N, C-alpha and C positions, 0 to 999 in steps of 0.2 A: 504492501499501500505507501508506504513513503516514495518507492520509485513512481507510481504513478503522481501520488503530489506532487512532486518537485517538478514530472514533466507538464501535469497542468500548468503549474505555476510559471513554468518556464514559458509556455504556450502563451500564458494570461500577461506577462511581462516582455510586452516587445523589444521595452531599450536593452532589456536581461540578455534576450534571444542576439539581439544586435551585436552587444558588445562580446558576447562570447562569438562570436563568428566572428568578430574583427579581430580578437585574440588570436583565434586558430590561426587566417590567415597571414596575419603579422608573423606568427611562428613559421609557416611556409615559406613566405619571404627570404625570412631571416635563414631559413634552412636553404634556400635556391642561394642569395648570395655567399655566403659562407661556404658553400660548396664548392662553387664556380670559384673563390677566390682562393680556395685549399687546392683546388689543382694547376693552376695558373702558378701558385707558386712552389707547389711539391716537384710541378714538371722543370723549373728549374736547379734541382738537384738529384733527382731519383734516378737522372740518367747517368751522372757522375759514376757511381761506382759501377753501373753495368760496361763501360768504355773500353775494359780492356775484352772482354767478351765480345762485344759489337765489334773491335777491332780484329779479332780474330776471325766474327763468323761473315765479316761483309770486304775484308781486304782493305782496311782503312790503313794508309801510311801514318806513321808519327806526325806527321805534320798537319794532314787536312782528317785527323780524328777529332779535334778541337772546333769543327765548324760543326758536329753533331749539338755541341751546346751554343755556338756562336750563332747559327742560322734560327737558332729560336729568339736569340737573345736580340739579335740585327733586327726580323723583323716586328718583334712585340714592342722594343722601343722605339723604333721608328715609327709607326701607323698608330701608335697611342693617341697623341693630340686630334687623329683624324678620325679616331674610332670612339671618341668621347664625344666629339661634336656630329657623327651619327645618330647619337643615343638621344642627343637635344632635338632634332630635324626629324628622324625618320620612328622616333618613339624609342623610348628604353627598353619594352616589352620587345618588341621585336626586335629592337638591334640585340638584346641581352641572347635570346633565342638561336637567333641566326648565329651570332660569332660564338656560343657555348655548342651547337650543332655542328660547326665546321672543326672545332677543336678537337669534339670527341671522331667525328670525319677521320680527318688527320693523324688522329692516337690510333685507332682502327689500323691506317695505309701504312703508317710506319711498324706497326706490330708485324704486319705482312710483308714487309719491305725484303726483295732479294739482292739488292746493291747497292751502295753507298748511296748514288744521285736519288733513288727511290726513298732513301732514308734523310738525307737532307730536304729534299721537296718536300715532304711530310712534316718534319720538323718546323720548317719556314712558313709550311699551313697551318702548326699550331699555334706560332708567333701571330698570325692574323688575326685566327681566330681569339685568342688571348687579349690583344690589342682591343678589340671588337666587343666583347663580353666583359672585361676586367673594368673599366670608366661606366659602365651602364651599371653594372652590380651596385657599385659603392655609391652611385647616384641614386638609385634603386631603395636603400640603405638610408639614405642621406633623407630623401623627400615623403619615405613611410612613416618613419620617427621625426617627432620633433625634436628641437633643441631642448637639452635638460636633461633629465636624469634618464628617459627611455632612450635616447640617441648615445648617453654615454655607455650605457649597456651594451646597446647594439654594436657599438662605436670597440668596446671591449674586447668580445668577443671575435671582429673584423682583426682586431690587432693582434689578437692572442693567434688566428690561425694565420696570419701573415707571415709572424715572425718565428711562431711555433713549424708551420709547413716545411721551413728548412730542413729542420733538425728529422722530420717527420718523412720526408722525402728520403735523408739518407737512411732512415730505420726500412723503411718501406723497398726503397730500391736495393737495399743489403738484402733483406729475407727473399724480395722475388728472384733476385739474381743467383742467389745462392740455392734456394731451394726447387725451385720452377725452371724457369729460362728468364735471357735480358730480354726478349717480344715482351714479356709479361711488366716491365715498366712504363710499358706504352699501352698496352693492351688493360691494365687495369682501368684508365681514364673513362672507358665505354662502358662498363657496368653503373660506376659511380655518376659520369654524366649524363648516363638516358634518368637516373633516378632525379637527379638535379632540374633536367628538363622537364621531367613530369611534375614535379614540383613548382615551379616556373608557371608553365602554363596554366596548372591550377590557380595559383594564389595573384600571379601578379594581373592587374586590368588593363584591358586592352586600351590603347594609346592610339589618336590620332596624330597625323604627319603634322608636320609646323610649316605653314605657309613661308619661314625662312627658306633661303637659297645657301646651297654652298659656297665657302668664300674657297674658290681653286686655287687661286693664285696663294693662299698662305697656307691651303692643303698641301699643295706642291712644294713649297719654302720649306715648312715645317716634317715632313716625310723626309725628304732627299735631305733634308740637313741635320735633323735628328740623329738620320741614318748612316749618314758619313760620318758624324762627330763619333756612336757607340762603333762604327767601322776604326775608324782610326785610336780610339782607346784600346780597342781586341789588338790591334795591330801592335800599340806601343806595348801591352803585356808580350807579345810573342818576338816581335822584332826589336823593340827598344823605341826611345823616342826621336832619335834622330836619323828614323830609317824612312826614307822617301814615302815611300807609302804610308807611313802615320803622317807625316808632317802634311802633305797633300790633303788625306782625308780630314783631319784635324780644320785644315786652312778653309775647306773647302765646306766644311759644316758651319766654321764661324760665320762666313760669309751671310751664305744660306740665311741661317737664322738670324745674323743682324738685318737682312732683306725681309724675312719674317715679322720682327719686329715693327718695321719701317712700313710693312705693307697692312698689318693690323691696324695701326693707329690711324691709318687713310680708308680702310673697308667699312662699310655702312655695317656688313653682319660678319664680324671676324669669326674664324675658326677658336680661336681662345683668346675673349675679350681683353683686353689693356685693366679694365677696371678690377679686375681680381687682384690686380697687384697694386691698388691705390690703396687698399688698408696693409698698413706696416707688419703687425702681426702677422697677418694671414700669408704676404709676403716671406717676412723670416722661417714662420713655420714650414714653407716650400724648403727655402735653404738650410733650413736645420735639419728635414727628412734626408737631404741629398748628404750631407755631412754626415750625418750617425749610420746610415746605411753604408758610406762607403769606408767606415772606420769597421763596423758589425762585418761586411760580405769578404772585407779582406783577413780579418782574423778567422772567420770560422775557415777558410780557404788554406790557412798556413796551418792552424790546429788541426784538421782534419789530415793534413800532411805527416802533423808531428806523432799523431796518433798510431798511424798506420807503419811512417817509418822507423820513428823512435821506439815505440811502445809496442810496437808489433800486431797492432788490432786489426784485425779483419773487414771486411765492409760491416756487416751487420754489428760488429761489435762497437765500430766509428759510429755507426749512426745511435746505438743505446748509450752511447757515453755523453751526447747533447743531452737525454733527458732533464738532469736536474738541470738545465738552462731554460729547456724548454717549459718544465714546468713551474719555473721561479717567474716566467716570461707571464702564464697563464695568470698567477695568483696577482700578480701586481696588477696584469690589464684591470680584472677582476674586483681588487680591493680600490682602485683608481677610479674606476667607472661606477661602483656603487656606493663610495663613502669617500675618496678624497677630493674629487671634481667637484663634489659641491661643498666642501669646508675650507678647499685651500682656490687661491687661484692658480688660473695656468702658468704663471710665471714660475712660482713658488715649485708646482711640481715639475717645472722643465727643468730647473734648477737640481732640484733634489734627482731626479732621472739623468741626467745627463751626468751631473758630477757621481751619483753610484756608478753610472757604464763606465766613465771614466778613471773610478778609482780600481775597479777591477779588471781592466782593460792594463794598467798600472801594474797589479799584483803579475798578471801574466806575463810582462816584461821579465821577472825571476826566472823564466822556464831554465831549465839548462838540462846536459844530458841524462843525468839520472833522476830528472824527474819522476814521479811516480803520478797515477788519475787523482791518486786522493790528493795530490798537490795543487792539481787543476780544478776542481769542483767547486773551491771556496770563489775563485774568480768567474767562474763561469754562471755562478748562481746571483753573483753581484751584479752581473753584467746582465744576465737576463732579468731583474728586479727594475734596474735602470733601465734597459731598453722595453720595457713592458709599461711602465711607467712613463716613459717620453713619446714614444710612437701613440700613445691614444690621447696623450695632450697637444700633439705634434697634427694629427689628424682631425683632431675636435678644431683645431685655432686655424687648419686650413679651408674647412666648410662650414664653420660660423659666417652669419650675417651676408651668407650666399645667397641670392636669389635663386628659385625653381628653374628658370628659364637658361641658367647658367652652372646646375648643378653636375651635371655630363662634363662641361669643361672643367670646372675647379677639380673633379674627380679623377680627370684626364691629367691634371698637374703633375696630382698628388701621386697617381702610378707613375709617369714620367722621371718626376726626380727621383721616386726610389730605384727605378730602370737605370736612369743615369748614374745614379749614386754608389752602385753595386760594381757598373762596370767600369766607374772614375776611379772606386778604391780599388779596386784589383790591380788596375793599371798602374797605380802610383805604387802600392807596394811591392808587388811584384819586378819594379825598376830596384828600388829599395831593397828587396831581399837580393837583388843580383848584385848590386856592388858591394853590400856588407858581407856576404858569404864570397866573397871573391876576394876580398880585402884583408880576412879574418888568416886563412890560411889553414895549415894544419891538417887534420883528417875529415873526411868526407863528411861525418857526422860532426866537427865540430864546426864546420863552417857553417853547415844547415841550420844549425842549432842558433849562432849568431845571428846569422840573417835574418830566423825567424823572431829573435830579442828584437832587433831593430824596427822591423815589421809592426809589433806590439806597441813599441815605441811611437812611431808614426800613428797609428789608430788614436795612439792616448792624446795626442796632440791635434788630431781631428777634433776628437769632444771636447778638448779643450777650447779648441774656436766656435765650436757650435755651443758652448755652454756661457762664454762671453757675450755670443750672439744673441742669445736667449735673455742674458740679463739685460741688455743695453732694448732690446726692441718688443718684448710681449708685457703686455699693459697687465693691471694687477683686477681686471673686472671678473666676478663669478660666475660659474656657469648659471645662466637661468634655473628655475623650476621647473620642473614637466607640467604640461598645460592638461588637464583632466581628462580622460579620453573620451567623454560624451560630451563636450564643447563642441561648437560650430569650428573654433580656430584650430582645434586637433582634425578634424575631419576636412578642413581647407589645407595642412601643411602635409597630411597625409595623403592627398589625392593631387593634387596641383602639380603635372609636370611629369608624372609618371608614367 
């Protein structure tokens, strides 16, 4: 009888039924967004541990093997701003589902690849799909949840997935490669992507096309300019900063990006509205994200090598070794989203976050040939705590106050800064590592360890620069409180522009 009574009570209360339906749809939206972000981030690292097997299976040379990673990075980074504007103009639901479907199909094609050309083409198409889907995913999350506690919690989960996805990729890639076959690092996206597509198709509302037109000139300048810049940074990591390929690519990228800024200042409907940078805290949040990702990605690259080459860990052990950092990141984002962001100012949270990450990175510089894993856990936990708190605050600052019609462009800039930061950090730290290890002399193990120490010092300096930037540019305004779920304001923010 109690069940029947509750059903009758719910049926007699349209508001309660409506709120319950909205909550369920909001959960499915969150699942869709987080599932997409997890696949996009995981795909940047899941292939790493399978590279030796891929080389043997498809006959890659030592020099061409890196393009299994770079093909994804190049198209993903180069097309992000264009993909972001596609969501604003064509509709975010439509763009999200199309990009995710392309990513899933490309993953399946890569798993069935019989030669290197087919695999590289599939990886490039994965990058295209990710560039289209990722900005739309974050924009959907931003417009579905209003500023305040609800958005903070959603962004907390988004941040945990974004950071934790890197180590999850290492664990998953090691397990699939060791227990099944290297092809499963690509096949795994198919069932997950299919479920995410279903959740998105069910929960995301249909959207009409915008009357705005594509800024073709801005799209051309941004796509080729960022692509050239990413290629130049990849070339710097492989060939050095003085290589003609590196210099030409960076030069072309710089010229085209300067032309892009000039074109956007004159365009009636720019692909990236320059008004996004009118807010100093928002602009500095973009820069802070680039700096922090640069330090983090370089650190993970060399720490992974230390775990495997010095401590002798296998692929699966290496991935599991990152779990303390993943767990601390998740805890920090949830604490910050549910409590800290309400009681402390963004500036305070960013200073604490950057400071904790910087302290952990400085602690890692004490690494030596005889270091055990136990000596690495403390620094990794501290870095995870600082990163979790900082990334959430940076994402919130980058999206705060953005008009619904610019949500896609703002989200695209967040993803672009993250992509460029990882590529830039790796290029800089690889150069520092090479110089330091050559100057160290001695045994190969000694020179490797000295090089790793110097790269961690460089990462510490990058985080220190970010901390100073946050101190000078971030404001003291606290997060706004959430609007009650049944108010007209909530409905307007949750539906407009999705």
